[in-house]
N, CA, C and O atoms as a printed pandas DataFrame, in Angstrom:
     atom_number atom_name residue_name chain_id  residue_number  x_coord  y_coord  z_coord
0              1         N          MET        A               1  239.435  -74.674  -44.423
1              2        CA          MET        A               1  240.850  -74.894  -44.283
2              3         C          MET        A               1  241.577  -73.996  -45.293
3              4         O          MET        A               1  241.213  -73.971  -46.469
4              5         N          ILE        A               2  242.574  -73.280  -44.854
5              6        CA          ILE        A               2  243.333  -72.379  -45.716
6              7         C          ILE        A               2  244.576  -73.098  -46.198
7              8         O          ILE        A               2  245.322  -73.695  -45.423
8              9         N          ARG        A               3  244.770  -73.022  -47.489
9             10        CA          ARG        A               3  245.969  -73.630  -48.055
10            11         C          ARG        A               3  247.167  -72.753  -47.775
11            12         O          ARG        A               3  247.034  -71.560  -47.503
12            13         N          ASP        A               4  248.309  -73.342  -47.843
13            14        CA          ASP        A               4  249.554  -72.632  -47.546
14            15         C          ASP        A               4  249.768  -71.467  -48.514
15            16         O          ASP        A               4  250.240  -70.414  -48.084
16            17         N          GLY        A               5  249.451  -71.607  -49.768
17            18        CA          GLY        A               5  249.628  -70.563  -50.773
18            19         C          GLY        A               5  248.701  -69.378  -50.534
19            20         O          GLY        A               5  249.077  -68.231  -50.777
20            21         N          GLN        A               6  247.479  -69.657  -50.053
21            22        CA          GLN        A               6  246.535  -68.583  -49.781
22            23         C          GLN        A               6  246.993  -67.733  -48.599
23            24         O          GLN        A               6  246.842  -66.512  -48.628
24            25         N          ALA        A               7  247.533  -68.337  -47.591
25            26        CA          ALA        A               7  248.012  -67.598  -46.422
26            27         C          ALA        A               7  249.190  -66.714  -46.809
27            28         O          ALA        A               7  249.290  -65.582  -46.336
28            29         N          THR        A               8  250.074  -67.206  -47.653
29            30        CA          THR        A               8  251.224  -66.426  -48.108
30            31         C          THR        A               8  250.754  -65.241  -48.932
31            32         O          THR        A               8  251.311  -64.151  -48.803
32            33         N          GLY        A               9  249.753  -65.421  -49.769
33            34        CA          GLY        A               9  249.216  -64.334  -50.583
34            35         C          GLY        A               9  248.598  -63.241  -49.726
35            36         O          GLY        A               9  248.780  -62.056  -50.003
36            37         N          ALA        A              10  247.877  -63.627  -48.699
37            38        CA          ALA        A              10  247.255  -62.655  -47.803
38            39         C          ALA        A              10  248.319  -61.851  -47.057
39            40         O          ALA        A              10  248.182  -60.641  -46.875
40            41         N          ARG        A              11  249.372  -62.530  -46.631
41            42        CA          ARG        A              11  250.464  -61.817  -45.944
42            43         C          ARG        A              11  251.159  -60.858  -46.889
43            44         O          ARG        A              11  251.561  -59.768  -46.484
44            45         N          GLY        A              12  251.305  -61.252  -48.144
45            46        CA          GLY        A              12  251.944  -60.389  -49.136
46            47         C          GLY        A              12  251.138  -59.114  -49.369
47            48         O          GLY        A              12  251.693  -58.016  -49.414
48            49         N          TRP        A              13  249.808  -59.274  -49.518
49            50        CA          TRP        A              13  248.963  -58.092  -49.719
50            51         C          TRP        A              13  248.946  -57.221  -48.479
51            52         O          TRP        A              13  248.901  -55.995  -48.580
52            53         N          SER        A              14  248.981  -57.836  -47.322
53            54        CA          SER        A              14  249.019  -57.076  -46.080
54            55         C          SER        A              14  250.293  -56.232  -46.008
55            56         O          SER        A              14  250.258  -55.073  -45.595
56            57         N          TYR        A              15  251.399  -56.817  -46.407
57            58        CA          TYR        A              15  252.679  -56.101  -46.420
58            59         C          TYR        A              15  252.633  -54.921  -47.395
59            60         O          TYR        A              15  253.080  -53.820  -47.071
60            61         N          VAL        A              16  252.091  -55.161  -48.582
61            62        CA          VAL        A              16  252.001  -54.101  -49.595
62            63         C          VAL        A              16  251.109  -52.963  -49.093
63            64         O          VAL        A              16  251.443  -51.788  -49.252
64            65         N          LEU        A              17  249.985  -53.315  -48.493
65            66        CA          LEU        A              17  249.061  -52.301  -47.973
66            67         C          LEU        A              17  249.732  -51.469  -46.875
67            68         O          LEU        A              17  249.613  -50.243  -46.866
68            69         N          ARG        A              18  250.431  -52.125  -45.957
69            70        CA          ARG        A              18  251.130  -51.380  -44.895
70            71         C          ARG        A              18  252.219  -50.481  -45.468
71            72         O          ARG        A              18  252.405  -49.362  -44.990
72            73         N          LEU        A              19  252.930  -50.943  -46.468
73            74        CA          LEU        A              19  253.971  -50.146  -47.104
74            75         C          LEU        A              19  253.376  -48.911  -47.777
75            76         O          LEU        A              19  253.910  -47.810  -47.638
76            77         N          LEU        A              20  252.277  -49.086  -48.501
77            78        CA          LEU        A              20  251.622  -47.963  -49.164
78            79         C          LEU        A              20  251.088  -46.946  -48.164
79            80         O          LEU        A              20  251.214  -45.739  -48.373
80            81         N          MET        A              21  250.501  -47.424  -47.094
81            82        CA          MET        A              21  249.988  -46.509  -46.069
82            83         C          MET        A              21  251.120  -45.727  -45.415
83            84         O          MET        A              21  250.979  -44.532  -45.155
84            85         N          THR        A              22  252.228  -46.384  -45.151
85            86        CA          THR        A              22  253.386  -45.708  -44.556
86            87         C          THR        A              22  253.917  -44.624  -45.486
87            88         O          THR        A              22  254.237  -43.521  -45.043
88            89         N          LEU        A              23  254.010  -44.938  -46.763
89            90        CA          LEU        A              23  254.493  -43.949  -47.727
90            91         C          LEU        A              23  253.537  -42.768  -47.850
91            92         O          LEU        A              23  253.970  -41.622  -47.972
92            93         N          CYS        A              24  252.246  -43.048  -47.817
93            94        CA          CYS        A              24  251.262  -41.963  -47.892
94            95         C          CYS        A              24  251.366  -41.048  -46.679
95            96         O          CYS        A              24  251.364  -39.825  -46.820
96            97         N          PHE        A              25  251.455  -41.627  -45.506
97            98        CA          PHE        A              25  251.551  -40.808  -44.294
98            99         C          PHE        A              25  252.866  -40.042  -44.245
99           100         O          PHE        A              25  252.898  -38.901  -43.783
100          101         N          ALA        A              26  253.928  -40.639  -44.705
101          102        CA          ALA        A              26  255.221  -39.941  -44.735
102          103         C          ALA        A              26  255.171  -38.774  -45.710
103          104         O          ALA        A              26  255.729  -37.711  -45.437
104          105         N          GLY        A              27  254.506  -38.967  -46.846
105          106        CA          GLY        A              27  254.368  -37.889  -47.813
106          107         C          GLY        A              27  253.523  -36.752  -47.288
107          108         O          GLY        A              27  253.831  -35.588  -47.543
108          109         N          CYS        A              28  252.466  -37.061  -46.560
109          110        CA          CYS        A              28  251.603  -36.017  -46.002
110          111         C          CYS        A              28  252.310  -35.242  -44.901
111          112         O          CYS        A              28  252.052  -34.051  -44.730
112          113         N          ALA        A              29  253.166  -35.868  -44.174
113          114        CA          ALA        A              29  253.852  -35.195  -43.080
114          115         C          ALA        A              29  254.816  -34.137  -43.584
115          116         O          ALA        A              29  255.037  -33.131  -42.909
116          117         N          SER        A              30  255.392  -34.348  -44.758
117          118        CA          SER        A              30  256.373  -33.391  -45.249
118          119         C          SER        A              30  255.770  -32.378  -46.214
119          120         O          SER        A              30  256.469  -31.464  -46.650
120          121         N          TRP        A              31  254.493  -32.517  -46.560
121          122        CA          TRP        A              31  253.869  -31.618  -47.512
122          123         C          TRP        A              31  253.522  -30.308  -46.835
123          124         O          TRP        A              31  252.997  -30.299  -45.722
124          125         N          THR        A              32  253.814  -29.200  -47.502
125          126        CA          THR        A              32  253.425  -27.897  -46.987
126          127         C          THR        A              32  252.565  -27.205  -48.030
127          128         O          THR        A              32  252.728  -27.416  -49.231
128          129         N          SER        A              33  251.681  -26.406  -47.570
129          130        CA          SER        A              33  250.776  -25.689  -48.459
130          131         C          SER        A              33  251.521  -24.600  -49.206
131          132         O          SER        A              33  252.246  -23.820  -48.589
132          133         N          PRO        A              34  251.358  -24.529  -50.529
133          134        CA          PRO        A              34  252.024  -23.482  -51.293
134          135         C          PRO        A              34  251.341  -22.126  -51.158
135          136         O          PRO        A              34  251.866  -21.119  -51.632
136          137         N          THR        A              35  250.184  -22.092  -50.521
137          138        CA          THR        A              35  249.440  -20.855  -50.377
138          139         C          THR        A              35  250.019  -20.028  -49.231
139          140         O          THR        A              35  250.122  -20.519  -48.107
140          141         N          PRO        A              36  250.396  -18.784  -49.502
141          142        CA          PRO        A              36  250.898  -17.944  -48.426
142          143         C          PRO        A              36  249.770  -17.587  -47.458
143          144         O          PRO        A              36  248.597  -17.709  -47.809
144          145         N          PRO        A              37  250.106  -17.153  -46.260
145          146        CA          PRO        A              37  249.062  -16.808  -45.286
146          147         C          PRO        A              37  248.245  -15.607  -45.747
147          148         O          PRO        A              37  248.716  -14.795  -46.543
148          149         N          SER        A              38  247.029  -15.501  -45.248
149          150        CA          SER        A              38  246.133  -14.415  -45.667
150          151         C          SER        A              38  246.686  -13.049  -45.274
151          152         O          SER        A              38  246.365  -12.050  -45.916
152          153         N          THR        A              39  247.501  -12.988  -44.244
153          154        CA          THR        A              39  248.085  -11.700  -43.864
154          155         C          THR        A              39  249.018  -11.180  -44.945
155          156         O          THR        A              39  249.163   -9.968  -45.107
156          157         N          ALA        A              40  249.655  -12.085  -45.690
157          158        CA          ALA        A              40  250.519  -11.661  -46.790
158          159         C          ALA        A              40  249.681  -11.004  -47.882
159          160         O          ALA        A              40  250.100  -10.007  -48.469
160          161         N          PHE        A              41  248.498  -11.557  -48.158
161          162        CA          PHE        A              41  247.622  -10.941  -49.152
162          163         C          PHE        A              41  247.163   -9.571  -48.680
163          164         O          PHE        A              41  247.153   -8.613  -49.454
164          165         N          ASP        A              42  246.781   -9.477  -47.407
165          166        CA          ASP        A              42  246.319   -8.198  -46.870
166          167         C          ASP        A              42  247.398   -7.121  -46.994
167          168         O          ASP        A              42  247.108   -5.978  -47.346
168          169         N          ASP        A              43  248.639   -7.496  -46.703
169          170        CA          ASP        A              43  249.744   -6.545  -46.818
170          171         C          ASP        A              43  249.960   -6.119  -48.267
171          172         O          ASP        A              43  250.135   -4.934  -48.550
172          173         N          ASP        A              44  249.948   -7.090  -49.187
173          174        CA          ASP        A              44  250.143   -6.779  -50.603
174          175         C          ASP        A              44  248.972   -5.967  -51.152
175          176         O          ASP        A              44  249.177   -5.054  -51.951
176          177         N          ALA        A              45  247.758   -6.285  -50.737
177          178        CA          ALA        A              45  246.579   -5.548  -51.203
178          179         C          ALA        A              45  246.636   -4.102  -50.742
179          180         O          ALA        A              45  246.314   -3.191  -51.505
180          181         N          ALA        A              46  247.046   -3.884  -49.495
181          182        CA          ALA        A              46  247.160   -2.517  -48.979
182          183         C          ALA        A              46  248.240   -1.745  -49.727
183          184         O          ALA        A              46  248.064   -0.566  -50.035
184          185         N          ALA        A              47  249.356   -2.408  -50.018
185          186        CA          ALA        A              47  250.430   -1.750  -50.767
186          187         C          ALA        A              47  249.975   -1.399  -52.177
187          188         O          ALA        A              47  250.299   -0.321  -52.677
188          189         N          CYS        A              48  249.238   -2.280  -52.822
189          190        CA          CYS        A              48  248.741   -2.004  -54.170
190          191         C          CYS        A              48  247.711   -0.879  -54.151
191          192         O          CYS        A              48  247.705   -0.021  -55.033
192          193         N          GLN        A              49  246.854   -0.887  -53.155
193          194        CA          GLN        A              49  245.853    0.169  -53.033
194          195         C          GLN        A              49  246.535    1.524  -52.857
195          196         O          GLN        A              49  246.135    2.510  -53.477
196          197         N          ALA        A              50  247.561    1.573  -52.015
197          198        CA          ALA        A              50  248.290    2.822  -51.803
198          199         C          ALA        A              50  248.991    3.267  -53.085
199          200         O          ALA        A              50  249.031    4.457  -53.397
200          201         N          GLU        A              51  249.537    2.314  -53.816
201          202        CA          GLU        A              51  250.216    2.618  -55.074
202          203         C          GLU        A              51  249.249    3.213  -56.098
203          204         O          GLU        A              51  249.575    4.182  -56.783
204          205         N          VAL        A              52  248.059    2.624  -56.192
205          206        CA          VAL        A              52  247.057    3.120  -57.140
206          207         C          VAL        A              52  246.563    4.504  -56.719
207          208         O          VAL        A              52  246.394    5.385  -57.561
208          209         N          MET        A              53  246.335    4.692  -55.443
209          210        CA          MET        A              53  245.853    5.988  -54.960
210          211         C          MET        A              53  246.895    7.078  -55.159
211          212         O          MET        A              53  246.552    8.230  -55.424
212          213         N          GLN        A              54  248.154    6.719  -55.033
213          214        CA          GLN        A              54  249.229    7.691  -55.242
214          215         C          GLN        A              54  249.302    8.087  -56.718
215          216         O          GLN        A              54  249.583    9.243  -57.034
216          217         N          ALA        A              55  249.055    7.145  -57.615
217          218        CA          ALA        A              55  249.123    7.426  -59.047
218          219         C          ALA        A              55  247.851    8.098  -59.555
219          220         O          ALA        A              55  247.899    8.809  -60.559
220          221         N          ALA        A              56  246.732    7.895  -58.899
221          222        CA          ALA        A              56  245.446    8.405  -59.378
222          223         C          ALA        A              56  245.390    9.929  -59.507
223          224         O          ALA        A              56  244.942   10.407  -60.549
224          225         N          PRO        A              57  245.815   10.721  -58.521
225          226        CA          PRO        A              57  245.693   12.177  -58.677
226          227         C          PRO        A              57  246.550   12.741  -59.823
227          228         O          PRO        A              57  246.187   13.751  -60.426
228          229         N          THR        A              58  247.649   12.110  -60.115
229          230        CA          THR        A              58  248.542   12.645  -61.142
230          231         C          THR        A              58  248.159   12.199  -62.543
231          232         O          THR        A              58  248.517   12.870  -63.511
232          233         N          SER        A              59  247.440   11.082  -62.685
233          234        CA          SER        A              59  247.163   10.571  -64.027
234          235         C          SER        A              59  245.684   10.547  -64.386
235          236         O          SER        A              59  245.336   10.093  -65.476
236          237         N          VAL        A              60  244.816   11.009  -63.527
237          238        CA          VAL        A              60  243.379   11.058  -63.768
238          239         C          VAL        A              60  242.864    9.709  -64.295
239          240         O          VAL        A              60  242.315    9.625  -65.394
240          241         N          LEU        A              61  243.051    8.678  -63.499
241          242        CA          LEU        A              61  242.581    7.337  -63.863
242          243         C          LEU        A              61  241.084    7.232  -63.573
243          244         O          LEU        A              61  240.616    7.697  -62.534
244          245         N          SER        A              62  240.342    6.625  -64.483
245          246        CA          SER        A              62  238.935    6.364  -64.209
246          247         C          SER        A              62  238.854    5.259  -63.157
247          248         O          SER        A              62  239.852    4.612  -62.838
248          249         N          GLU        A              63  237.662    5.059  -62.633
249          250        CA          GLU        A              63  237.484    4.047  -61.585
250          251         C          GLU        A              63  237.845    2.651  -62.098
251          252         O          GLU        A              63  238.481    1.877  -61.382
252          253         N          SER        A              64  237.450    2.327  -63.319
253          254        CA          SER        A              64  237.759    1.003  -63.863
254          255         C          SER        A              64  239.259    0.869  -64.131
255          256         O          SER        A              64  239.822   -0.213  -63.965
256          257         N          ASN        A              65  239.902    1.952  -64.539
257          258        CA          ASN        A              65  241.350    1.905  -64.744
258          259         C          ASN        A              65  242.092    1.753  -63.416
259          260         O          ASN        A              65  243.124    1.084  -63.353
260          261         N          GLN        A              66  241.569    2.371  -62.358
261          262        CA          GLN        A              66  242.165    2.201  -61.027
262          263         C          GLN        A              66  242.072    0.741  -60.596
263          264         O          GLN        A              66  243.030    0.179  -60.066
264          265         N          TYR        A              67  240.922    0.141  -60.825
265          266        CA          TYR        A              67  240.729   -1.270  -60.471
266          267         C          TYR        A              67  241.681   -2.152  -61.283
267          268         O          TYR        A              67  242.289   -3.076  -60.743
268          269         N          ASP        A              68  241.806   -1.864  -62.578
269          270        CA          ASP        A              68  242.709   -2.636  -63.433
270          271         C          ASP        A              68  244.157   -2.503  -62.953
271          272         O          ASP        A              68  244.908   -3.479  -62.957
272          273         N          ALA        A              69  244.543   -1.300  -62.543
273          274        CA          ALA        A              69  245.898   -1.085  -62.034
274          275         C          ALA        A              69  246.104   -1.848  -60.723
275          276         O          ALA        A              69  247.175   -2.407  -60.484
276          277         N          TYR        A              70  245.082   -1.864  -59.886
277          278        CA          TYR        A              70  245.132   -2.596  -58.616
278          279         C          TYR        A              70  245.305   -4.097  -58.876
279          280         O          TYR        A              70  246.140   -4.751  -58.252
280          281         N          ILE        A              71  244.510   -4.628  -59.800
281          282        CA          ILE        A              71  244.599   -6.053  -60.137
282          283         C          ILE        A              71  245.961   -6.376  -60.753
283          284         O          ILE        A              71  246.550   -7.410  -60.441
284          285         N          ALA        A              72  246.462   -5.505  -61.619
285          286        CA          ALA        A              72  247.777   -5.720  -62.231
286          287         C          ALA        A              72  248.870   -5.733  -61.161
287          288         O          ALA        A              72  249.809   -6.526  -61.230
288          289         N          CYS        A              73  248.736   -4.859  -60.184
289          290        CA          CYS        A              73  249.715   -4.823  -59.080
290          291         C          CYS        A              73  249.682   -6.139  -58.305
291          292         O          CYS        A              73  250.730   -6.692  -57.973
292          293         N          LEU        A              74  248.490   -6.634  -58.018
293          294        CA          LEU        A              74  248.372   -7.916  -57.298
294          295         C          LEU        A              74  248.962   -9.063  -58.113
295          296         O          LEU        A              74  249.614   -9.950  -57.561
296          297         N          HIS        A              75  248.734   -9.046  -59.427
297          298        CA          HIS        A              75  249.313  -10.079  -60.296
298          299         C          HIS        A              75  250.838  -10.001  -60.272
299          300         O          HIS        A              75  251.511  -11.032  -60.256
300          301         N          ASP        A              76  251.383   -8.794  -60.268
301          302        CA          ASP        A              76  252.832   -8.631  -60.202
302          303         C          ASP        A              76  253.402   -9.193  -58.900
303          304         O          ASP        A              76  254.537   -9.668  -58.860
304          305         N          LYS        A              77  252.609   -9.135  -57.849
305          306        CA          LYS        A              77  253.061   -9.649  -56.547
306          307         C          LYS        A              77  252.801  -11.152  -56.398
307          308         O          LYS        A              77  253.097  -11.734  -55.355
308          309         N          GLY        A              78  252.251  -11.772  -57.436
309          310        CA          GLY        A              78  252.049  -13.217  -57.414
310          311         C          GLY        A              78  250.655  -13.666  -57.019
311          312         O          GLY        A              78  250.447  -14.852  -56.766
312          313         N          TRP        A              79  249.708  -12.767  -56.961
313          314        CA          TRP        A              79  248.340  -13.134  -56.612
314          315         C          TRP        A              79  247.572  -13.262  -57.869
315          316         O          TRP        A              79  246.380  -13.567  -57.836
């Protein structure tokens, strides 16, 4: 036999659980990924590669310096 107080407590927890689940699902529905699409990286990587190659003949950059310049360019673009 369930006492009146126990039934009220179960209904209260049920209400809280439904409220929390609703809030979680509502939060997930509006969340967007902060990561840009991979095509954006490909475009930025190609632009950085072209920039480094354009600078390489005029400044005689070593291979490691070219790589460092490429990485610095990507960092400047937010990668």
